[in-house]
N, C-alpha and C positions, 0 to 999 in steps of 0.2 A: 621246614622253614615257616618261623611264625612272623606274623604281619605286626607290627609296632606303628602306633600314632607316631606322626611327626612331633619334633620337640618344638615348641614355640620359643621364639626368641622375645626377650622384652624389648621394649620399644624405647628407643633413644630419641624420638622424636619431640620438640617442645609444644606445648600446648597451642603456641601460635600457629606453627606448621600444621597440626591437626586442624584448627580453626580454619585456617587458609584452604586445606584439602576439602573441607565440609561445605564452606560456603563460596566455593569455586563457580558452581553452577548455579546458583541462587540469583534471581532477578534483582536489581538494585531497589531499595526502598521507595516508596511512593514520593517522597520528598524529592529524590534525586532523579525521578523518572523523566523521560524527556515526553514534551506537551504531544497530546494526540494531533496527528494530523488527518484532516477531513479526506476521505477517499472520494474519488468521482464516482457518480451515479451512472451506471450503464442501462440502456434500455433499448428495446428494438421498436421501430417505426415502420408502419405500414403506410403507403401513400399511392396514388392511383398513377397508372402510367403517364398520364396527361402532364400530372403536376412534375413527376420525374423529369420527362421531357423539358418542360419549362425550365426547370431547374439546372439541367445539364446546358440548355441554350444561354442561360444565363451566367453561368460560371465558366464556360470554356475560353472566353476572352482572357481571364485572370488565370487560367490553368492550375484552379485550386480543386481540391477533392469536395465531394459532395457533404461530406461531414462538416470540413472546415467553412464552407459556404453557409451552410444551414447555421452552425454556430455564430457566424460572424452576422448573418441575417437576423437571427434572434436578440443578439446583442445590441445592434443598431435600433432596433425596435423597441426594447426596452428602454434603451437611452433616450430615444425621442419622446417616450412617454413618461419619462421620468422615475420608472420603476425599478431601475438597476441601482443596486446598493453600491 
């Protein structure tokens, strides 16, 4: 038995169909791209156990997390000093 190459069929797709398939995964042009969104900056912070205890004592009546309490405190300080944009 001999092996034969498969017979190629001629394409009946239009050029617009071919372009649609080729460009299906392409990103949009720069003029149509959505504006870049600023990402939050993440970092670790090391504080003394005494300062941590003071923060915990101050935040417990409001039942807020340390993170939220620290962000709120920093925002209030910057607003008082007129440095918040």
